[in-house]
C-alpha positions as CSV (number, residue, x, y, z in Angstrom):
1,M,58.6,98.5,110.0
2,N,61.3,99.9,107.8
3,K,63.3,97.6,105.6
4,I,66.2,98.7,103.5
5,N,68.6,96.9,101.3
6,E,71.5,98.8,102.8
7,G,71.5,96.2,105.6
8,V,72.0,93.4,103.1
9,P,75.3,93.3,101.1
10,L,74.6,93.3,97.3
11,D,76.5,90.1,96.8
12,M,74.2,88.3,99.2
13,A,71.2,89.5,97.4
14,A,72.7,88.4,94.1
15,D,73.4,84.9,95.6
16,A,69.7,84.6,96.6
17,A,68.6,85.8,93.2
18,S,70.8,83.3,91.3
19,D,70.2,80.1,93.4
20,P,68.7,77.7,90.8
21,R,66.5,75.9,93.3
22,L,65.1,79.1,94.8
23,L,64.4,80.5,91.3
24,A,62.8,77.2,90.1
25,G,60.5,77.2,93.2
26,Q,59.5,80.8,92.9
27,L,58.9,80.5,89.2
28,G,56.7,77.5,89.7
29,R,54.6,79.4,92.3
30,E,54.3,82.5,90.1
31,I,53.2,80.5,87.1
32,A,51.1,77.8,88.7
33,S,49.0,80.0,90.9
34,P,47.6,82.3,88.2
35,L,47.3,79.5,85.6
36,A,45.3,77.4,88.1
37,S,42.9,80.2,88.6
38,A,42.7,80.8,84.9
39,L,42.0,77.1,84.3
40,D,39.1,77.2,86.7
41,R,37.6,80.1,84.7
42,V,38.1,78.2,81.4
43,I,36.4,75.1,82.8
44,T,33.5,77.3,84.0
45,L,33.3,78.8,80.5
46,T,33.3,75.5,78.7
47,T,30.6,73.9,81.0
48,T,28.3,76.9,81.1
49,G,29.1,78.6,77.9
50,K,29.0,81.9,79.7
51,I,31.6,84.2,81.3
52,R,31.2,87.5,83.0
53,R,33.1,90.5,81.8
54,T,34.9,90.9,85.1
55,S,35.9,87.2,85.0
56,L,37.1,87.6,81.4
57,S,39.3,90.5,82.4
58,A,40.7,88.5,85.4
59,L,41.4,85.6,83.0
60,R,43.5,87.9,80.8
61,D,45.3,89.3,83.8
62,E,46.2,85.9,85.2
63,I,47.6,84.7,81.9
64,E,49.6,87.9,81.6
65,Q,50.9,87.4,85.1
66,A,52.2,83.9,84.3
67,L,53.7,85.2,81.1
68,R,55.6,88.0,82.9
69,A,57.0,85.5,85.4
70,G,58.2,83.3,82.6
71,T,59.7,86.2,80.7
72,A,61.5,87.5,83.8
73,A,62.9,84.0,84.5
74,Q,64.2,83.7,80.9
75,E,66.0,87.0,81.2
76,L,67.4,86.0,84.6
77,C,68.9,82.8,83.1
78,Q,70.4,84.8,80.3
79,L,72.1,87.2,82.7
80,M,73.4,84.4,84.9
81,H,74.9,82.3,82.1
82,Q,75.9,85.0,79.6
83,S,78.5,87.6,80.4
84,A,77.3,90.6,78.3
85,R,80.0,92.8,77.0
86,Q,79.3,96.4,78.1
87,R,80.0,99.5,76.1
88,P,79.9,102.5,78.4
89,D,78.6,105.7,77.0
90,R,77.2,109.0,78.3
91,I,73.4,109.0,78.6
92,D,71.0,111.4,80.0
93,L,69.1,109.5,82.7
94,G,66.1,111.8,82.7
95,A,65.6,111.5,78.9
96,A,66.2,107.7,78.9
97,L,63.7,107.2,81.7
98,R,61.1,109.3,80.0
99,Q,61.5,107.2,76.8
100,T,61.2,104.0,78.8
101,L,57.9,105.1,80.4
102,V,56.5,106.5,77.1
103,Q,57.2,103.1,75.4
104,M,55.4,101.3,78.2
105,R,52.5,103.5,79.0
106,G,52.2,106.3,76.4
107,P,53.4,109.9,76.0
108,H,51.8,111.3,79.2
109,A,53.9,109.0,81.3
110,A,57.0,111.2,80.7
111,D,55.3,114.0,82.7
112,E,55.8,111.8,85.9
113,V,59.6,112.3,85.8
114,R,61.1,115.2,87.8
115,V,64.7,116.1,86.9
116,L,66.4,118.0,89.7
117,G,69.3,120.3,88.8
118,S,70.3,121.7,85.4
119,L,68.6,120.3,82.3
120,A,71.8,118.7,81.1
121,A,72.2,116.7,84.3
122,P,72.6,114.0,85.2
123,L,74.8,112.4,82.6
124,A,75.8,108.9,83.7
125,T,78.6,106.9,82.1
126,T,77.1,103.4,81.7
127,D,76.1,100.8,79.2
128,P,72.9,102.3,77.5
129,T,71.4,98.9,76.5
130,L,71.8,97.4,80.0
131,A,70.7,100.6,81.7
132,G,67.6,100.6,79.5
133,R,66.8,97.0,80.5
134,L,67.2,98.0,84.2
135,M,64.9,101.0,83.8
136,T,62.3,98.9,82.0
137,A,62.5,96.2,84.7
138,V,62.0,98.7,87.5
139,A,59.1,100.4,85.6
140,Q,57.3,97.1,85.1
141,W,57.8,96.1,88.7
142,A,56.3,99.4,89.9
143,L,53.5,99.2,87.4
144,Y,52.4,95.7,88.3
145,R,53.2,95.6,92.0
146,G,52.0,99.1,92.8
147,S,48.4,100.2,93.6
148,S,48.9,103.7,92.2
149,A,51.2,105.6,89.8
150,A,54.8,105.7,90.7
151,Q,56.7,109.0,91.4
152,W,60.0,109.3,89.6
153,T,62.9,111.6,90.4
154,V,66.3,111.9,88.6
155,E,69.1,114.0,90.2
156,A,72.8,114.5,90.3
157,G,75.2,115.9,92.9
158,R,76.8,119.3,92.8
159,L,79.7,118.2,90.6
160,Q,77.8,115.5,88.8
161,T,80.0,112.8,90.3
162,E,77.0,110.7,91.3
163,A,73.6,110.2,89.6
164,R,70.5,108.5,90.9
165,I,67.0,107.5,89.9
166,T,64.4,107.3,92.6
167,C,61.1,105.5,92.3
168,V,58.4,105.8,95.0
169,V,55.3,103.6,94.7
170,R,52.5,102.4,97.0
171,L,52.5,98.6,96.9
172,R,49.4,96.5,96.7
173,S,48.5,94.9,100.0
174,D,49.4,91.4,98.8
175,E,52.9,92.7,97.7
176,R,53.9,93.9,101.2
177,G,56.3,92.0,103.4
178,D,59.2,89.7,102.7
179,D,57.4,87.9,99.9
180,G,57.5,91.0,97.8
181,R,61.2,90.8,97.7
182,T,61.3,87.3,96.3
183,T,59.2,87.8,93.1
184,M,60.8,87.1,89.7
185,D,60.4,90.7,88.6
186,W,62.1,92.0,91.7
187,R,65.0,89.5,91.4
188,L,65.4,90.6,87.8
189,V,65.8,94.2,89.0
190,E,68.4,93.1,91.5
191,T,70.4,91.0,89.0
192,L,70.3,93.7,86.3
193,S,71.5,96.3,88.9
194,E,74.4,94.0,89.9
195,A,75.3,93.4,86.3
196,L,75.4,97.1,85.5
197,G,77.4,97.9,88.6
198,T,74.8,100.3,90.2
199,R,73.9,100.4,93.8
200,L,70.3,99.4,94.6
201,L,68.6,100.6,97.7
202,R,65.0,99.8,98.7
203,R,63.0,101.0,101.8
204,D,59.5,99.7,102.6
205,D,57.5,101.8,105.1
206,A,53.8,101.3,105.8
207,G,53.2,100.0,102.3
208,L,55.2,102.7,100.5
209,A,58.3,101.4,98.7
210,S,61.1,103.8,97.9
211,L,63.7,102.5,95.4
212,V,66.9,104.3,94.6
213,I,69.3,103.3,91.8
214,E,72.7,105.0,92.2
215,F,75.0,105.2,89.1
216,P,78.6,105.2,90.4
217,R,80.2,106.6,87.3
218,T,79.5,109.9,85.6
219,A,81.3,111.8,82.8
220,A,83.1,113.8,85.4
221,Q,84.0,111.2,88.0
222,H,87.2,109.8,86.5
223,A,88.6,113.1,85.2
224,I,91.4,113.2,87.8
225,E,93.8,110.4,87.3
226,G,94.2,108.1,90.3
227,M,91.6,109.8,92.5
228,L,87.9,109.4,92.8
229,V,86.0,112.7,93.4
230,E,83.6,111.1,95.8
231,E,86.5,110.6,98.2
232,L,86.8,114.4,98.5
233,D,84.6,117.0,100.0
234,P,82.9,119.4,97.4
235,D,85.3,122.2,97.9
236,E,88.4,120.0,97.4
237,A,86.8,118.4,94.3
238,A,85.9,121.8,92.8
239,A,89.5,122.9,93.3
240,L,91.0,119.8,91.7
241,Y,88.6,120.1,88.7
242,A,89.5,123.7,88.3
243,K,93.2,122.8,88.1
244,T,92.5,120.3,85.3
245,V,90.7,122.9,83.1
246,A,92.6,126.0,84.0
247,G,94.2,127.8,81.1
248,T,91.8,126.2,78.5
249,S,90.1,128.6,76.1
250,L,86.4,129.5,76.2
251,L,84.4,131.4,73.6
252,I,81.3,133.1,74.9
253,V,78.7,133.7,72.2
254,A,75.9,136.1,73.3
255,G,74.3,139.1,71.9
256,R,73.8,141.0,75.1
257,Q,76.7,142.4,77.1
258,E,75.0,141.5,80.4
259,T,74.8,137.9,79.5
260,R,78.5,137.8,78.4
261,E,79.5,139.4,81.7
262,I,77.4,136.9,83.8
263,V,79.0,133.9,82.0
264,Q,82.5,135.4,82.5
265,Q,81.8,135.9,86.2
266,A,80.4,132.4,86.6
267,V,83.4,130.6,85.1
268,K,86.0,132.9,86.7
269,P,86.9,130.4,89.4
270,L,87.8,127.8,86.7
271,G,90.7,129.9,85.4
272,L,89.7,129.8,81.7
273,I,90.9,132.2,79.0
274,S,87.7,133.8,77.8
275,D,86.9,135.4,74.4
276,F,83.7,136.9,73.3
277,A,81.5,136.9,70.1
278,R,78.5,139.2,69.8
279,S,77.1,137.5,66.8
280,V,77.1,134.1,65.0
281,E,79.3,135.7,62.3
282,E,81.9,136.8,64.8
283,A,81.9,133.3,66.3
284,R,82.4,131.8,62.9
285,D,85.3,134.1,62.2
286,F,86.9,133.3,65.6
287,C,86.6,129.6,65.1
288,D,88.0,129.8,61.6
289,S,91.2,131.2,63.0
290,G,91.4,128.5,65.7
291,L,88.9,126.4,67.7
292,P,88.5,127.1,71.4
293,H,88.3,124.2,73.9
294,A,84.8,125.2,74.9
295,I,81.9,127.4,73.7
296,V,79.0,128.8,75.8
297,Y,76.4,130.1,73.5
298,E,72.8,131.4,73.1
299,P,70.7,129.3,70.8
300,T,69.7,132.5,68.9
301,V,72.1,135.4,68.8
302,R,70.6,138.7,67.6
303,G,68.0,136.8,65.6
304,V,70.4,134.4,64.0
305,P,70.3,130.7,65.1
306,F,73.5,129.2,66.3
307,E,72.5,125.7,65.4
308,P,74.1,125.5,61.9
309,L,77.5,126.6,63.3
310,R,77.2,124.2,66.2
311,I,76.6,121.3,63.8
312,K,79.5,122.3,61.7
313,L,81.9,122.7,64.6
314,M,80.8,119.3,66.1
315,A,81.5,117.6,62.8
316,Q,84.9,119.3,62.6
317,A,85.8,118.7,66.3
318,P,83.5,116.2,68.1
319,S,85.3,116.6,71.4
320,I,84.7,120.4,71.7
321,A,82.8,121.2,74.9
322,M,79.6,123.2,74.2
323,V,77.0,124.4,76.7
324,E,73.8,126.2,75.6
325,I,72.3,129.0,77.6
326,H,68.7,127.8,78.1
327,D,65.6,129.9,78.2
328,E,63.0,127.9,80.1
329,E,60.2,129.1,77.9
330,R,61.9,127.3,74.9
331,N,61.3,123.7,75.7
332,E,60.6,122.4,72.1
333,N,61.9,118.9,71.6
334,I,64.0,118.9,74.7
335,L,62.0,116.1,76.4
336,N,62.3,113.9,73.3
337,E,66.1,114.0,73.1
338,I,67.8,110.8,74.1
339,R,71.2,112.4,74.5
340,P,70.3,116.1,74.9
341,R,73.0,118.7,74.5
342,P,74.3,120.3,77.8
343,R,72.2,123.3,78.8
344,A,72.4,125.8,81.7
345,K,69.4,127.8,82.7
346,R,69.8,131.5,82.0
347,K,68.3,132.5,85.3
348,S,70.7,130.3,87.3
349,L,73.9,130.5,85.2
350,M,76.1,131.3,88.3
351,Q,75.0,128.0,89.9
352,D,74.5,125.7,87.0
353,L,77.2,126.7,84.5
354,P,80.5,126.0,86.5
355,P,79.9,122.3,87.3
356,L,78.3,121.6,83.9
357,L,81.2,123.3,82.0
358,M,83.8,121.4,84.1
359,N,82.0,118.2,83.3
360,E,82.1,118.9,79.6
361,L,85.7,120.1,79.6
362,T,87.1,117.2,81.6
363,R,85.3,114.8,79.2
364,S,86.7,116.5,76.1
365,L,90.2,116.9,77.5
366,Q,90.5,113.2,78.3
367,P,93.0,111.4,76.0
């Protein structure tokens, strides 16, 4: 039977998670049960002087289980009694999630994350510290409540006005049913989600739990004063965004004429004023005479790396919008970037570049 949090208002879930009596009762059960079993094993060890390897491993697991419950309860109390001051910033959800998994389970855990869309998406506007705590809580819940490795997906909408993380995990048999929604670690996930302002959806079906965390704010969402983009259909939103960036200047830095023409064609609906540079030296001369609002560039132009000029320009004008033309065979260090630079795939510039460039421009043009 399917169960989904969409049928339960978030404030009701939060009330249940913050009831001191319910929390105290649940905490008592989650600590007492494993510690009672662990005590039995210790008594056996002290009376016989022997313990099997499997029993020793179980003893460690039971102590860790009680410790996790106590730690989750402590964090819940902090969240309920301390109003944390949030400092929203732009973070790459895919890179942040990878880092969380790597810290928990090692470098190969990052391979489990699939990012749908362009490499620079999705960029959520949220508090990085609290978002990291939420990702860690979800990852720990999936690790200890699941019977197999979780599957992770990160994606954004067409105009990057919404961003979501999806976690799918097969639950252990003893974690299925309503009791699996009252554990301390799950209540911690709910409370962190509410504190961060994300929408939390969970569906359980035949032992398979699908969890979705929707981040309601992205870098592009509030670009149009007095109107939320999600209230519009995609075509209307695209038209409004185009109006906000129309007439801004764009420098296209690419060695091949074919690439320059593709970029110009891709951004044509945005109404930008485009100029071209066929080399890094030409780009430097152009910027010396006046900085453009945005730059779309190849990482290497006719054998010369663009990176030194990029660093110089970002130091000179941090708000300048820059998008790199990404070759998929060049993946060095991309997965390790916490806040990676915006990139559009070369083979799909027509699809990836317009929304990505709009996102960067609307951010940079904000007062």
